VOGU-3710 file (C-alpha; in Angstrom, 3 decimals, decimal comma):
1> xxxxxxxxxx> 70,789/66,824/87,335  69,934/68,513/84,075  72,630/69,887/81,784  71,279/73,390/82,343  71,795/73,049/86,108  75,352/71,791/85,637  76,138/74,625/83,282  74,707/77,215/85,675  76,740/75,788/88,577  79,944/75,842/86,555
11> xxxxxxxxxx> 79,390/79,466/85,563  78,640/80,427/89,141  81,930/78,834/90,257  83,775/80,709/87,515  82,346/83,984/88,813  83,540/83,267/92,336  87,030/82,326/91,186  87,698/84,919/88,501  85,474/87,761/89,626  83,792/90,467/87,561
21> xxxxxxxxxx> 85,897/89,819/84,487  84,325/86,410/84,107  80,868/87,864/84,558  81,499/90,343/81,790  82,952/87,694/79,514  79,993/85,356/79,936  77,416/88,080/79,488  75,758/87,193/82,790  76,057/90,552/84,393  77,789/93,908/84,495
31> xxxxxxxxxx> 81,575/94,158/85,116  80,884/97,031/87,498  78,589/95,025/89,795  79,593/92,638/92,570  79,402/88,975/91,579  76,779/88,160/94,226  74,302/90,645/92,727  74,157/89,085/89,281  70,972/87,012/89,755  68,686/88,011/86,907
41> xxxxxxxxxx> 65,319/89,538/87,689  62,387/87,720/86,123  58,743/88,540/85,544  55,933/86,462/84,087  54,440/86,446/80,604  51,213/84,395/80,535  50,162/82,288/77,583  46,513/81,198/77,247  45,566/78,745/74,494  42,508/76,958/73,121
51> xxxxxxxxxx> 42,264/74,352/70,380  39,707/72,334/68,404  36,745/74,446/69,511  34,672/73,220/66,527  31,933/75,827/66,697  31,208/75,412/70,400  30,558/78,967/71,475  27,897/78,023/74,039  27,323/75,136/76,408  24,593/73,778/74,162
61> xxxxxxxxxx> 24,163/70,356/72,578  22,255/71,046/69,363  21,722/67,325/68,771  20,095/66,824/72,171  18,455/70,285/72,146  19,646/71,085/75,668  22,748/72,152/77,600  25,496/69,633/78,163  24,965/67,817/81,466  26,643/68,675/84,750
71> xxxxxxxxxx> 30,282/67,719/84,708  30,456/67,806/80,902  30,039/71,536/80,334  32,054/73,207/77,599  32,168/76,168/75,230  33,812/79,511/74,636  31,269/81,316/76,810  32,736/79,454/79,789  36,300/79,755/78,519  35,728/83,508/78,317
81> xxxxxxxxxx> 35,083/83,647/82,060  38,396/81,906/82,694  40,286/84,096/80,228  38,924/87,285/81,747  39,828/86,039/85,210  43,452/85,423/84,246  43,723/88,816/82,586  42,360/90,510/85,687  44,765/88,588/87,883  47,898/88,868/85,737
91> xxxxxxxxxx> 47,318/92,117/83,899  45,866/92,019/80,394  48,950/93,565/78,814  51,063/90,580/79,887  48,686/87,850/78,608  49,058/86,317/75,143  45,847/84,642/73,901  46,053/82,193/70,968  43,943/79,530/69,263  45,232/76,381/67,623
101> xxxxxxxxxx> 42,626/75,834/64,902  39,583/73,763/63,932  37,247/76,569/64,856  34,661/77,200/62,145  33,405/73,641/61,584  32,045/70,913/63,787  28,538/71,645/65,074  25,219/72,899/63,660  25,962/76,531/64,589  29,138/76,539/62,506
111> xxxxxxxxxx> 27,479/74,531/59,732  24,466/76,820/59,432  26,542/79,936/58,768  28,757/78,099/56,331  26,086/76,311/54,287  22,538/77,472/55,047  23,201/81,203/55,388  26,872/81,340/54,388  28,823/84,364/55,554  30,221/84,660/52,049
121> xxxxxxxxxx> 26,868/85,941/50,784  24,752/86,892/53,802  26,963/89,688/55,071  26,750/88,293/58,603  29,811/87,964/60,780  30,614/84,375/61,640  29,620/83,613/65,263  33,133/82,332/65,960  34,674/85,499/64,530  32,391/87,523/66,807
131> xxxxxxxxxx> 33,447/85,466/69,804  37,180/85,536/69,165  37,177/89,224/68,314  35,333/90,025/71,508  37,918/88,117/73,515  40,788/89,878/71,773  42,758/86,910/70,501  46,305/87,714/69,415  46,642/84,985/66,763  45,097/81,794/65,416
141> xxxxxxxxxx> 46,313/79,020/63,131  44,117/77,246/60,603  43,172/73,668/61,398  42,342/71,132/58,743  38,622/71,754/59,237  39,028/75,394/58,300  39,301/74,099/54,718  36,077/72,047/54,793  33,937/74,770/53,259  36,456/75,940/50,681
151> xxxxxxxxxx> 38,945/78,771/50,420  36,306/81,445/49,769  34,595/80,960/53,113  37,959/80,684/54,850  38,976/83,954/53,218  35,811/85,655/54,425  36,416/84,435/57,971  40,024/85,654/57,770  38,782/89,101/56,754  36,276/89,167/59,620
161> xxxxxxxxxx> 38,691/88,449/62,466  40,737/91,208/64,100  43,861/89,103/64,480  46,200/87,281/62,083  45,086/83,883/60,800  48,304/81,922/60,357  49,373/79,044/58,133  53,102/79,014/57,445  53,049/75,676/55,612  49,965/76,399/53,472
171> xxxxxxxxxx> 51,422/77,328/50,100  49,700/78,767/47,010  50,202/76,601/43,955  50,245/79,595/41,636  53,223/81,487/43,031  54,707/79,317/45,767  53,992/81,944/48,427  52,251/81,335/51,723  48,479/81,466/51,376  48,213/82,913/54,889
181> xxxxxxxxxx> 50,582/84,855/57,111  53,288/82,491/58,381  53,801/84,234/61,727  53,078/87,341/63,762  55,258/89,369/66,106  53,183/90,415/69,114  54,376/92,903/71,726  53,434/92,327/75,361  54,295/94,331/78,472  55,972/92,444/81,306
191> xxxxxxxxxx> 56,950/94,456/84,381  57,282/97,574/82,278  59,407/95,846/79,623  58,263/95,234/76,046  58,573/91,570/75,196  58,179/90,590/71,553  56,578/87,189/71,043  56,948/85,453/67,708  53,863/83,311/67,045  54,347/80,785/64,243
201> xxxxxxxxxx> 51,347/78,830/62,940  51,362/75,507/61,077  48,711/72,929/60,278  48,642/69,215/59,532  49,370/68,359/55,886  46,532/65,808/56,017  44,171/68,389/54,540  45,694/67,693/51,146  43,923/64,326/51,368  40,732/65,083/53,299
211> xxxxxxxxxx> 39,862/68,244/51,383  41,429/67,406/48,070  38,361/68,571/46,177  38,553/72,010/47,807  42,319/72,431/47,640  43,755/70,525/44,686  45,373/72,920/42,223  44,999/75,813/44,662  47,200/75,212/47,674  49,579/72,551/48,913
221> xxxxxxxxxx> 51,297/71,876/52,226  54,935/71,877/53,270  56,331/69,735/56,043  55,781/71,430/59,447  59,233/70,607/60,839  61,066/72,036/57,852  58,752/75,039/57,982  59,643/75,670/61,625  63,329/75,327/60,833  62,878/78,059/58,236
231> xxxxxxxxxx> 60,849/80,578/60,215  62,089/80,325/63,815  65,479/81,901/62,959  63,727/84,500/60,818  61,451/85,526/63,685  64,416/85,803/66,026  66,290/87,900/63,503  63,307/90,238/63,326  63,303/90,752/67,074  61,297/87,917/68,635
241> xxxxxxxxxx> 62,320/87,424/72,255  60,012/84,462/72,826  58,892/81,835/70,294  55,436/80,235/70,507  54,406/77,703/67,870  50,767/76,926/67,111  50,829/73,415/65,665  47,492/72,015/64,545  48,956/68,534/64,613  49,118/65,784/67,184
251> xxxxxxxxxx> 52,228/64,554/68,913  54,351/62,064/67,012  52,928/58,533/67,334  55,109/55,974/69,069  57,463/54,333/66,657  57,092/57,024/64,011  60,275/58,474/62,558  59,916/61,939/61,153  60,137/61,828/57,373  59,493/65,124/55,562
261> xxxxxxxxxx> 58,837/63,298/52,298  55,782/61,628/53,843  54,071/64,872/54,925  53,010/63,111/58,103  49,875/64,120/59,930  51,056/64,224/63,547  54,536/65,662/64,061  54,216/68,186/66,897  56,910/66,489/68,979  59,367/66,719/66,100
271> xxxxxxxxxx> 58,438/70,368/65,551  59,052/71,095/69,242  62,609/69,828/68,902  63,479/72,651/66,522  65,937/74,887/68,442  64,625/78,216/69,671  61,010/77,253/70,356  59,889/77,985/73,917  56,314/76,664/73,887  54,361/74,610/71,361
281> xxxxxxxxxx> 50,563/74,374/71,416  49,461/71,023/69,977  45,991/69,954/68,861  44,034/68,081/66,210  43,922/64,753/68,064  41,430/65,862/70,732  43,586/64,828/73,646  43,658/66,587/77,005  47,391/66,811/77,639  48,142/70,173/79,226
291> xxxxxxxxxx> 51,823/69,718/80,013  54,730/67,778/78,558  58,418/68,713/78,551  60,566/67,698/75,585  64,335/67,644/75,975  66,386/68,555/72,931  69,733/67,051/72,061  71,507/70,245/73,177  70,021/69,981/76,664  67,469/72,748/76,200
301> xxxxxxxxxx> 63,813/72,186/76,995  60,538/73,038/75,310  57,021/72,801/76,708  54,165/71,206/74,744  50,634/71,987/75,874  47,448/70,565/74,340  44,178/72,031/75,654  41,060/69,899/75,749  38,829/70,058/72,673  35,422/71,800/72,260
311> xxxxxxxxxx> 36,597/74,502/74,692  36,589/72,027/77,534  39,710/73,719/78,878  42,111/76,598/78,393  45,839/75,956/78,755  47,674/78,445/80,966  51,456/78,724/80,827  53,432/81,091/83,027  56,630/81,986/81,141  59,379/83,432/83,359
321> xxxxxxxxxx> 61,021/86,229/81,409  64,574/87,267/82,183  64,208/91,045/82,166  67,865/91,499/81,176  67,727/89,253/78,097  63,953/89,295/77,502  64,161/85,545/76,966  62,382/82,687/78,733  64,442/81,493/81,691  63,034/78,483/83,498
331> xxxxxxxxxx> 65,947/78,456/85,921  65,638/75,499/88,256  61,910/75,130/87,623  60,439/72,462/85,379  58,416/73,969/82,506  54,745/73,462/83,252  51,253/74,298/82,011  47,898/74,155/83,780  44,534/73,152/82,357  41,774/75,601/83,277
341> xxxxxxxxxx> 38,686/73,412/82,939  35,326/74,827/81,870  33,290/72,230/83,768  31,578/72,698/87,107  30,830/76,066/88,669  32,382/78,149/85,874  29,740/80,621/84,715  28,943/81,337/81,089  29,963/84,843/80,090  26,714/86,699/79,441
351> xxxxxxxxxx> 28,441/89,022/76,983  29,338/86,070/74,764  25,842/84,636/75,061  24,303/87,960/74,044  26,776/88,335/71,198  25,632/85,168/69,405  22,114/84,868/70,782  20,299/85,585/67,523  22,490/83,191/65,525  22,139/80,568/68,250
361> xxxxxxxxxx> 18,333/80,788/68,163  18,329/80,647/64,369  20,342/77,438/64,533  18,020/75,906/67,133  15,002/76,678/64,970  16,745/75,129/61,980  17,781/71,857/63,619  14,360/71,374/65,198  12,527/71,659/61,892  10,290/68,636/61,327
371> xxxxxxxxxx> 11,083/66,835/58,089  8,917/63,708/58,347  8,209/60,735/60,581  9,659/57,311/61,279  7,575/54,169/61,730  9,654/52,700/64,556  12,579/53,779/66,695  15,914/53,216/64,982  19,127/53,123/67,007  22,778/53,402/66,033
381> xxxxxxxxxx> 24,192/52,022/69,272  25,014/48,593/67,820  25,956/49,755/64,318  29,639/49,331/65,054  29,319/45,552/65,142  26,026/44,571/63,473  23,954/45,593/60,487  21,278/48,109/61,502  18,457/49,857/59,726  19,715/53,322/60,624
391> xxxxxxxxxx> 23,042/52,707/58,874  21,246/51,172/55,899  19,231/54,402/55,678  22,451/56,261/54,872  23,518/53,730/52,255  20,067/53,586/50,693  19,985/57,339/50,096  23,571/57,384/48,833  22,838/54,529/46,437  19,758/56,272/45,038
401> xxxxxxxxxx> 21,633/59,562/44,509  24,480/57,875/42,649  22,109/55,765/40,534  20,227/58,921/39,553  23,465/60,656/38,644  24,628/57,777/36,437  21,514/57,690/34,278  22,407/58,191/30,647  26,107/57,459/31,228  28,221/54,441/30,332
411> xxxxxxxxxx> 27,962/53,337/33,948  24,192/53,120/34,090  23,222/49,572/34,905  26,298/48,674/36,912  25,355/47,604/40,442  25,744/50,469/42,918  26,894/49,561/46,404  27,471/51,945/49,293  29,708/52,488/52,320  28,609/53,983/55,632
421> xxxxxxxxxx> 30,358/54,318/58,974  29,001/54,265/62,537  29,823/57,850/63,429  27,832/57,920/66,651  26,673/55,255/69,084  24,009/57,541/70,544  22,242/58,563/67,336  18,548/57,714/67,304  15,488/58,218/65,135  12,611/58,114/67,616
431> xxxxxxxxxx> 9,319/56,657/66,475  7,123/59,534/65,345  8,319/62,912/64,134  11,859/63,217/62,821  13,773/66,505/62,726  16,903/67,857/61,089  18,787/67,452/64,358  17,936/63,741/64,394  19,602/63,366/61,006  22,472/65,655/61,980
441> xxxxxxxxxx> 23,055/63,552/65,077  23,371/60,470/62,878  25,528/62,012/60,149  27,715/64,423/62,055  30,197/65,278/59,291  29,954/67,717/56,416  30,900/65,101/53,826  29,928/65,146/50,179  28,998/62,154/48,041  30,942/60,618/45,174
451> xxxxxxxxxx> 30,826/57,436/43,131  33,892/55,408/42,105  34,301/52,315/39,959  35,621/49,280/41,843  36,141/45,663/40,812  35,663/42,499/42,831  39,303/42,159/43,857  39,490/45,775/44,972  36,203/45,377/46,810  37,550/42,441/48,801
461> xxxxxxxxxx> 40,673/44,429/49,684  38,482/47,309/50,835  36,402/45,046/53,082  39,454/43,300/54,516  40,931/46,661/55,412  37,712/47,675/57,155  37,628/44,371/59,066  40,913/45,298/60,823  38,607/47,110/63,239  37,748/43,831/64,986
471> xxxxxxxxxx> 40,054/42,018/67,378  40,777/38,384/66,616  38,545/36,023/68,584  38,933/32,309/69,242  37,119/30,217/66,677  33,595/29,366/67,769  33,673/31,683/70,792  30,899/34,131/71,503  31,707/37,518/69,986  31,895/40,297/72,575
481> xxxxxxxxxx> 31,344/43,695/70,896  32,723/45,657/73,827  36,070/43,889/73,972  36,153/42,730/70,360  36,143/46,077/68,554  38,467/49,077/68,190  41,484/46,857/67,538  44,919/48,433/67,728  46,200/49,953/64,500  49,653/48,396/64,165
491> xxxxxxxxxx> 51,024/51,419/62,319  49,658/54,113/64,608  49,712/51,992/67,763  46,309/53,332/68,760  42,747/51,937/68,653  40,893/52,125/65,352  37,960/54,515/65,873  34,381/53,656/64,938  34,338/56,176/62,114  37,118/54,272/60,376
501> xxxxxxxxxx> 35,033/51,111/60,172  32,922/50,831/57,015  29,846/48,664/56,478  28,864/48,069/52,856  25,336/47,691/51,494  24,303/46,106/48,201  26,414/42,967/48,569  26,446/40,096/51,093  29,431/39,044/53,190  30,573/37,591/56,501
511> xxxxxxxxxx> 33,355/38,967/58,690  35,003/35,969/60,352  36,883/37,521/63,255  38,481/34,212/64,227  40,703/34,655/61,164  43,747/36,936/61,060  43,557/40,389/59,530  43,450/40,159/55,753  41,665/36,804/55,674  38,313/37,630/57,256
521> xxxxxxxxxx> 35,871/38,280/54,412  33,904/35,159/53,549  30,839/34,370/51,448  31,243/37,550/49,415  28,265/37,560/47,075  26,234/39,741/44,779  22,792/40,827/45,945  21,331/37,996/43,808  23,411/35,425/45,680  26,034/34,775/43,004
531> xxxxxxxxxx> 29,687/34,773/43,975  31,688/37,926/43,266  34,610/37,472/40,881  37,754/39,560/40,838  36,770/41,252/37,566  33,154/42,007/38,428  32,445/45,733/38,204  30,585/47,906/40,700  30,053/51,543/41,504  30,801/52,384/45,124
541> xxxxxxxxxx> 28,874/55,301/46,646  31,454/56,844/48,944  31,915/60,025/50,972  34,669/62,441/50,035  36,683/61,760/53,194  36,944/58,080/52,427  37,363/58,639/48,683  40,372/60,879/49,290  42,116/58,276/51,428  40,839/59,223/54,865
551> xxxxxxxxxx> 41,407/56,324/57,242  44,065/54,821/54,982  41,598/52,826/52,874  42,895/51,319/49,589  41,175/53,725/47,211  44,084/54,944/45,093  43,333/54,555/41,413  39,578/54,108/41,773  38,041/56,061/38,924  35,536/58,733/39,925
561> xxxxxxxxxx> 32,370/58,438/37,847  30,003/60,614/39,888  30,496/63,794/41,892  27,797/66,466/42,046  29,055/67,844/45,391  25,902/66,656/47,146  26,153/66,937/50,924  25,355/63,549/52,387  23,551/64,981/55,406  21,431/67,233/53,224
571> xxxxxxxxxx> 20,613/64,312/50,930  19,315/62,368/53,949  17,206/65,353/55,008  15,840/65,859/51,496  14,955/62,160/51,179  13,023/62,202/54,448  11,215/65,384/53,393  10,260/63,884/50,042  9,121/60,528/51,424  7,630/61,965/54,622
581> xxxxxxxxxx> 7,795/58,499/56,169  11,035/56,702/57,028  10,146/53,013/57,096  12,983/50,481/57,500  10,948/48,024/55,458  11,887/50,173/52,438  15,651/49,816/52,832  16,802/47,545/55,652  18,707/44,483/54,433  20,801/42,420/56,841
591> xxxxxxxxxx> 23,557/41,760/54,335  26,600/41,389/56,598  27,384/39,890/59,952  30,267/39,231/62,317  30,914/35,517/62,869  33,551/33,503/64,710  33,456/30,428/62,495  33,081/29,896/58,777  29,592/29,334/57,430  28,857/27,187/54,428
601> xxxxxxxxxx> 28,134/29,282/51,327  24,459/30,093/51,282  23,989/28,932/54,847  21,892/31,065/57,128  22,616/29,367/60,424  24,907/31,214/62,776  25,390/30,595/66,442  26,255/34,258/66,863  23,009/35,565/65,425  20,956/37,415/67,992
611> xxxxxxxxxx> 17,422/36,099/67,957  16,204/39,077/69,937  17,587/41,808/67,704  14,929/43,616/65,739  15,311/45,698/62,605  16,093/48,766/64,643  19,408/47,289/65,671  18,651/47,593/69,364  21,577/46,334/71,405  21,471/42,879/72,926
621> xxxxxxxxxx> 24,862/43,340/74,496  25,350/46,660/76,178  27,270/49,011/73,891  30,287/50,774/75,283  28,734/54,082/76,208  32,049/55,187/77,594  33,810/55,200/74,260  36,419/57,821/73,658  35,464/61,445/73,315  36,761/62,710/70,074
631> xxxxxxxxxx> 35,694/60,563/67,434  36,317/61,924/65,877  38,272/62,810/65,374  36,757/63,095/66,859  35,643/62,760/64,341  33,634/63,240/65,227  35,196/65,230/62,153  38,336/67,692/62,188  39,163/66,176/61,084  39,042/65,130/60,353
641> xxxxxxxxxx> 36,784/64,418/59,415  36,672/65,512/56,333  34,470/65,517/56,521  35,250/66,331/59,514  36,888/67,043/61,248  40,003/67,587/64,561  38,179/68,168/62,958  37,916/66,722/64,221  39,979/66,166/62,203  40,599/64,458/61,444
651> xxxxxxxxxx> 39,855/64,414/62,556  44,301/59,597/62,105  46,819/58,802/59,399  47,036/56,467/56,497  49,930/54,122/55,889  51,842/56,864/54,130  51,341/59,244/57,013  48,078/60,776/55,870  45,364/61,402/58,359  42,602/59,248/59,645
661> xxxxxxxxxx> 41,639/61,147/62,724  40,176/64,022/61,095  36,838/62,566/60,444  36,896/62,481/63,859  37,724/63,923/65,682  36,208/66,765/65,852  32,565/66,926/65,324  29,908/67,094/68,025  27,958/63,906/68,257  30,808/61,610/67,352
671> xxxxxxxxxx> 32,304/61,615/70,800  30,578/58,473/71,897  31,994/56,072/69,411  35,238/54,283/69,835  38,657/55,782/69,700  39,378/59,390/68,985  39,855/62,027/64,893  40,938/62,868/63,885  42,605/61,799/63,109  39,419/62,555/63,465
681> xxxxxxxxxx> 40,498/65,361/62,796  39,065/66,028/60,844  40,970/63,813/63,051  41,730/62,696/64,131  45,064/58,791/65,283  48,169/59,325/67,334  49,890/57,479/70,117  47,836/59,230/72,767  44,489/58,298/71,287  42,337/56,394/73,742
691> xxxxxxxxxx> 39,361/54,370/72,630  37,028/51,590/73,520  38,771/48,299/73,604  42,228/49,846/73,826  45,128/47,943/75,235  46,965/44,767/74,278  45,372/42,888/71,416  45,324/39,429/72,992  43,296/36,485/71,686  40,452/35,487/73,982
701> xxxxxxxxxx> 40,302/32,042/75,579  37,196/29,933/74,913  34,923/29,009/77,798  33,514/25,844/76,365  34,785/22,843/78,348  34,336/19,230/77,395  31,555/17,639/79,385  33,736/14,787/80,556  37,278/15,039/81,816  38,972/11,725/82,045
711> xxxxxxxxxx> 42,559/12,464/82,781  44,583/14,788/84,968  46,274/16,421/81,985  42,940/17,754/80,789  42,248/19,261/84,205  45,613/21,040/84,148  44,890/22,368/80,658  41,518/23,675/81,801  43,073/25,398/84,812  45,642/27,083/82,612
721> xxxxxxxxxx> 42,957/28,284/80,212  40,901/29,752/83,046  43,920/31,661/84,404  44,599/33,160/80,980  40,926/34,084/80,635  40,879/35,715/84,071  43,901/37,811/83,259  42,371/38,840/79,959  39,147/39,909/81,654  41,034/41,970/84,206
731> x> 43,021/43,610/81,403
//
């Protein structure tokens, strides 16, 4: 029995024994009323919440140029139908509608009105501002991806919305004051009574890493738990009857201890434990977790609800309000939230469709613009475990841009190498015409390009860190990409998402996955075949998410030598426009491979090479098409994605608690690859992240059996090995 139940029973007994005087003393009722009439009357306040919408106003996949398929529908136009239905059923005056961030970044619609026709100069209202205003949101918190386009665009969006945009832990460097409103007191009517709801908004501190270039010297981030401890009492003092926290942060990963000095990415569980909070809306990690009860040390309870990302659901919470105290009183009922899903027979709200129709059509025209042609079909579906032409396309363009930018500098002439990540397993350049949406489907994040100086020792460390992505395989065994990737991050205790695996171009190397983590990079050579020494110097073309520490890569101290704020996606588009023909013969170089046994230096024989794989990287083993939604972090983005994102973001966390999921998490098109951002997030990278290849990281058992078995002991050993293998396969 819960402590609350025991306490209530004890008080009830006291009333029976001591009568009205006890009731008056405990504040449970009037001294003039009989004891048996003291049961408090309650009425319901309804909370509706969305999170990590990432630009998805409509049920439209801009990368596929068609609606999302049956059973996978999403978008605010469908969420609007659900929201209106609840308001009609419950009474609009008793419904609180909030959003938990990562709204204005993540798909081509959001991108177009941030970069192609930015709302800062065009005078247009952002399509997401139009949508949220029309629905009458009461409050919204900034996610990490709200910072992707800089503070000016965020400020314009803030001015365009009709509700407060919150960010209690986003602090101006200049004066130490909050950059955004920390909270809002919202009055709602419940059974004729005015109930004041304090809505506090906080965001993941990971943005200080992912969007360092946009935020450094302008704003910084305080710890969310300490921020809640500061503002919850203040809101109560100012008359808040109910406390709702909007926390654009995932739940605390298993094994993580809250440490305010680390400015950890995912701390929503720790925030929820702050006394006085009734409901916390979590997000950022792109998980669909509508209802979880957290018990505090004092016996009180708080409800955490995390709606599904991309407006795949709306969380509904019925809050029983004690009309005498105006506080939440769960009584004997377990706190609970429901997920109102947008899939199936839910209709799109025509009013929302009409509201953004012109901007939607403008975006469709933009993404379907022809920019050139490709000589043969290029696929990304195997890029997460083998070198492919489509990934080399990214690195080739990045290398050229950095080399151009270094001309005339002291760094001209140093070899330029490049990193690229498999953001999407479904990206494809079809033979024939290529459009902007083809490129956008490959490079789903709004990253910018930089160049950093790196030496041979640092380069090896970088590659070893990337190679953590693979699970250890028995020496000489056949490598299985489905079961051999997305290894468990030992710090986060969640699978490493595809977007946090980097392939490097411009050097040669093997990844020997039969070796333990940290000892896998072999035959590391220059492009000319010479061995790479610890002091050899290179320039690494790198996106801003990775450069700033996204994914936890060892990049601290790498000197930046190039940064012209070139958008990587736009650079790819411009290259295709200029060349008109994308021919893998111009850039494809199979310079790395996954092996399960060491190869002699300079050797080109490998039992794991796929003789049937062509330069397009077409899969020879079926890729895991059921990889986790949310890349990103999805990243796709929020982030984190710094790019992106939840986000994406956004989009995970680095070893110091900084995010990895934000590249993630959050951006459309990244949902098919590996574990979720973002932390993609932008992001996203917490204990609830689910990805391809998740589960216990057990070594596989080899299937090769000696052709002759001469003794009984060998037979027993074989039987044991087969049992272990069978269990592994079932796992």
